[in-house]
Kinemage of the C-alpha trace (Angstrom):
@kinemage 1
@onewidth
@group {chain A} dominant
@subgroup {mainchain}
@vectorlist {calphas} color= white
{ca met a 1} P 43.839 42.216 -98.269
{ca pro a 2} L 44.158 39.454 -100.882
{ca leu a 3} L 41.126 37.321 -101.623
{ca thr a 4} L 41.632 33.874 -100.124
{ca tyr a 5} L 39.382 30.929 -99.409
{ca trp a 6} L 39.158 32.106 -95.781
{ca thr a 7} L 38.245 35.716 -96.613
{ca tyr a 8} L 35.929 34.860 -99.540
{ca leu a 9} L 33.797 32.584 -97.348
{ca lys a 10} L 34.112 34.949 -94.355
{ca leu a 11} L 35.039 31.987 -92.203
{ca asp a 12} L 35.833 34.105 -89.133
{ca thr a 13} L 32.218 35.331 -89.161
{ca leu a 14} L 30.780 31.926 -90.038
{ca leu a 15} L 32.661 30.131 -87.286
{ca asp a 16} L 31.563 32.743 -84.724
{ca leu a 17} L 27.855 32.076 -85.439
{ca gln a 18} L 27.716 28.984 -83.223
{ca gln a 19} L 26.803 30.466 -79.851
{ca pro a 20} L 25.397 27.851 -77.445
{ca gln a 21} L 22.821 29.375 -75.078
{ca ser a 22} L 22.106 26.640 -72.552
{ca glu a 23} L 22.952 27.011 -68.864
{ca pro a 24} L 24.600 24.808 -67.819
{ca ala a 25} L 26.355 24.137 -71.136
{ca glu a 26} L 25.132 21.086 -73.041
{ca his a 27} L 27.757 19.125 -74.988
{ca asp a 28} L 25.448 18.394 -77.969
{ca glu a 29} L 24.219 21.966 -78.364
{ca ser a 30} L 27.018 22.950 -80.762
{ca leu a 31} L 26.209 19.953 -82.951
{ca phe a 32} L 22.516 20.898 -82.939
{ca ile a 33} L 23.323 24.485 -83.942
{ca val a 34} L 25.687 23.500 -86.765
{ca ile a 35} L 23.313 20.898 -88.235
{ca his a 36} L 20.400 23.323 -88.273
{ca gln a 37} L 22.469 26.180 -89.672
{ca val a 38} L 23.585 23.892 -92.506
{ca tyr a 39} L 19.970 22.953 -93.252
{ca glu a 40} L 18.993 26.633 -93.339
{ca leu a 41} L 21.815 27.361 -95.787
{ca trp a 42} L 20.629 24.521 -98.047
{ca phe a 43} L 17.067 25.912 -97.871
{ca lys a 44} L 18.445 29.300 -98.931
{ca val a 45} L 20.146 27.630 -101.923
{ca leu a 46} L 16.862 25.910 -102.848
{ca leu a 47} L 15.044 29.261 -102.847
{ca his a 48} L 17.800 30.655 -105.071
{ca glu a 49} L 17.344 27.701 -107.444
{ca val a 50} L 13.549 28.198 -107.548
{ca asp a 51} L 14.105 31.849 -108.538
{ca lys a 52} L 16.328 30.682 -111.412
{ca ile a 53} L 13.725 28.147 -112.520
{ca lys a 54} L 11.107 30.923 -112.644
{ca arg a 55} L 13.446 33.124 -114.696
{ca asp a 56} L 14.214 30.225 -117.036
{ca phe a 57} L 10.514 29.538 -117.611
{ca ser a 58} L 9.799 33.247 -118.151
{ca gly a 59} L 12.621 33.373 -120.685
{ca asn a 60} L 11.473 30.151 -122.417
{ca asp a 61} L 14.699 28.409 -121.389
{ca leu a 62} L 13.267 24.942 -120.823
{ca tyr a 63} L 16.674 23.233 -120.768
{ca gly a 64} L 17.977 25.649 -118.153
{ca ala a 65} L 14.882 25.038 -116.007
{ca ile a 66} L 15.261 21.250 -116.309
{ca his a 67} L 18.935 21.454 -115.356
{ca thr a 68} L 18.120 23.548 -112.295
{ca phe a 69} L 15.237 21.243 -111.333
{ca lys a 70} L 17.677 18.310 -111.403
{ca arg a 71} L 20.169 20.195 -109.245
{ca ser a 72} L 17.390 21.105 -106.792
{ca arg a 73} L 16.294 17.474 -106.676
{ca thr a 74} L 19.848 16.410 -105.813
{ca ile a 75} L 19.942 18.964 -102.976
{ca met a 76} L 16.608 17.686 -101.641
{ca lys a 77} L 17.808 14.066 -101.849
{ca thr a 78} L 20.931 15.055 -99.936
{ca leu a 79} L 18.877 16.760 -97.234
{ca ala a 80} L 16.577 13.740 -96.955
{ca gly a 81} L 19.570 11.421 -96.617
{ca ser a 82} L 18.604 9.355 -99.655
{ca leu a 83} L 21.564 10.426 -101.804
{ca lys a 84} L 24.736 8.429 -101.327
{ca pro a 85} L 27.532 10.718 -102.581
{ca ser a 86} L 30.077 7.947 -103.134
{ca gln a 87} L 27.612 5.947 -105.278
{ca glu a 88} L 26.499 9.035 -107.195
{ca leu a 89} L 30.083 10.041 -107.963
{ca ala a 90} L 31.138 6.518 -108.922
{ca arg a 91} L 28.565 6.413 -111.714
{ca arg a 92} L 29.873 9.638 -113.227
{ca lys a 93} L 32.891 9.715 -115.519
{ca ser a 94} L 35.915 11.789 -114.569
{ca pro a 95} L 35.905 15.157 -116.366
{ca ile a 96} L 39.705 15.223 -116.438
{ca ser a 97} L 40.894 14.854 -119.992
{ca arg a 98} L 43.798 12.623 -120.984
{ca arg a 99} L 45.897 15.717 -121.730
{ca leu a 100} L 45.630 16.911 -118.126
{ca arg a 101} L 46.593 13.532 -116.709
{ca val a 102} L 50.178 13.942 -117.943
{ca phe a 103} L 50.783 16.719 -115.394
{ca lys a 104} L 51.918 15.450 -112.034
{ca val a 105} L 50.161 16.977 -109.041
{ca thr a 106} L 51.742 15.952 -105.776
{ca pro a 107} L 49.128 15.588 -103.037
{ca arg a 108} L 49.876 17.643 -99.946
{ca val a 109} L 48.057 18.452 -96.706
{ca leu a 110} L 49.000 21.529 -94.673
{ca ile a 111} L 47.670 22.129 -91.180
{ca asp a 112} L 47.912 25.669 -89.827
{ca asn a 113} L 46.974 26.511 -86.240
{ca lys a 114} L 48.183 30.114 -86.574
{ca ala a 115} L 45.901 31.338 -89.394
{ca ser a 116} L 43.023 31.738 -86.957
{ca ala a 117} L 42.849 32.302 -83.238
{ca arg a 118} L 39.867 29.927 -82.915
{ca ser a 119} L 40.158 27.363 -85.695
{ca thr a 120} L 42.609 25.082 -87.430
{ca val a 121} L 43.012 25.674 -91.171
{ca ile a 122} L 43.559 22.546 -93.239
{ca glu a 123} L 44.749 23.069 -96.817
{ca val a 124} L 44.584 20.103 -99.191
{ca asn a 125} L 46.415 20.219 -102.519
{ca gly a 126} L 45.959 17.629 -105.227
{ca arg a 127} L 44.390 16.894 -108.572
{ca asp a 128} L 40.689 17.690 -108.504
{ca arg a 129} L 38.298 14.843 -109.158
{ca pro a 130} L 34.661 14.064 -108.501
{ca gly a 131} L 34.213 13.159 -104.852
{ca leu a 132} L 37.511 14.599 -103.600
{ca leu a 133} L 35.913 16.962 -101.080
{ca tyr a 134} L 33.584 14.201 -99.890
{ca asp a 135} L 36.513 11.807 -99.390
{ca val a 136} L 38.563 14.468 -97.554
{ca thr a 137} L 35.708 15.316 -95.176
{ca arg a 138} L 35.077 11.620 -94.471
{ca ala a 139} L 38.755 11.204 -93.577
{ca leu a 140} L 38.624 14.139 -91.154
């Protein structure tokens, strides 16, 4: 089986993890489950970052530790709701060099209801840029 976005992220498994338990069914229960699962995943990432910071300090890599501290701080600001992604991305310069801008990338959105029995797969093609994923998810 070829490695795809869907298989790499094990989306069939991930999307099956939301199992509402209430009887009778509560409409907001799925939202509650998803929000809390996302928080738990971010907490897992933070623990991973703390392990890297410890390794960096043990290896006298102060710059690596500082970089990871900054990334961890951004994650915590995101979780606390104090980070505004559009403002953060606007202050950063585009990493796309002038040489790459000469290549035309035609934006395209493909919607596939047959790739999964339970979910709709949306494929977005276009030139990468800071904030693209954020803008796409806001549009959905």
